[in-house]
C-alpha positions in Angstrom: 51.7 57.4 -4.5 53.6 54.4 -3.2 55.6 52.1 -5.5 54.4 48.6 -5.6 57.0 45.9 -6.4 54.9 43.0 -5.3 51.4 41.6 -5.4 49.5 38.6 -4.0 47.6 35.9 -5.9 45.9 33.3 -3.7 48.8 33.0 -1.2 51.5 33.4 -3.8 53.7 36.4 -3.6 54.7 37.9 -6.9 57.9 39.9 -6.3 59.8 42.1 -8.8 63.5 42.3 -7.9 66.4 44.4 -9.2 69.5 42.5 -8.3 73.0 44.0 -7.8 75.6 41.2 -7.9 79.1 41.3 -6.4 78.1 43.4 -3.4 80.0 43.5 -0.2 77.0 41.8 1.6 73.6 40.3 1.0 70.9 42.9 1.8 67.6 44.4 0.8 68.2 48.0 -0.2 64.6 49.2 -0.8 62.4 50.2 -3.7 64.2 50.8 -7.1 61.7 51.9 -9.8 59.0 49.3 -9.8 61.2 46.6 -8.2 62.8 45.8 -4.8 66.6 46.3 -5.0 68.6 43.5 -3.4 72.4 43.3 -3.2 74.1 39.9 -3.2 77.7 38.8 -2.9 77.7 36.3 -5.7 79.0 37.1 -9.2 76.8 37.0 -12.2 78.6 34.0 -13.7 77.2 30.6 -14.6 74.0 31.0 -12.8 75.7 31.6 -9.4 73.9 34.9 -8.8 70.5 33.4 -9.5 71.2 30.4 -7.2 72.5 32.7 -4.4 69.6 35.0 -4.7 67.1 32.1 -4.5 68.8 30.8 -1.4 68.8 34.3 0.1 65.1 34.8 -0.7 64.2 31.4 0.8 65.9 32.5 4.1 64.2 35.9 4.1 60.7 34.4 3.5 61.2 31.3 5.6 60.4 28.9 2.8 62.0 25.9 1.2 64.0 26.7 -2.0 61.4 24.7 -3.9 58.7 27.2 -2.9 60.4 29.9 -4.9 60.2 30.1 -8.7 62.2 32.4 -10.9 59.4 33.4 -13.3 61.2 35.9 -15.4 64.6 37.6 -15.9 66.9 34.6 -15.8 69.7 36.5 -17.5 69.1 40.1 -16.5 69.1 42.2 -13.3 65.3 42.6 -13.4 63.7 39.4 -12.1 60.2 38.2 -11.2 59.7 35.6 -8.5 56.8 33.6 -7.3 57.0 32.7 -3.6 54.5 30.1 -2.5 53.0 30.6 1.0 55.8 32.7 2.6 56.2 32.0 6.3 57.5 35.5 7.1 57.7 38.8 5.3 60.6 41.3 5.2 59.7 44.8 6.3 58.9 46.4 2.9 56.2 43.7 2.1 52.8 43.5 3.8 50.6 40.4 4.3 48.1 39.5 1.7 45.2 40.8 3.8 46.8 44.3 4.0 46.9 44.6 0.2 43.9 44.5 -2.1 
């Protein structure tokens, strides 16, 4: 049974992320429970980690920062993002047509 940390809803990617701040580099680690673990270099202080993570995700998915919405988990490590019309997908995520 595969772990699903994302779903699609009419071109919007819903992505559950477990974030590890203060890492040595920004990177996707892989599945972590029911989330995708991502390490980022920013500290979890004054919203810096959230801002850095949003910028990192925008680059990964080839979208403008405004196309990504933090839908849950503003103050925790477990977060939910809505990514509108991603232009590209990192390896662990498949296109909408591949998932039902």
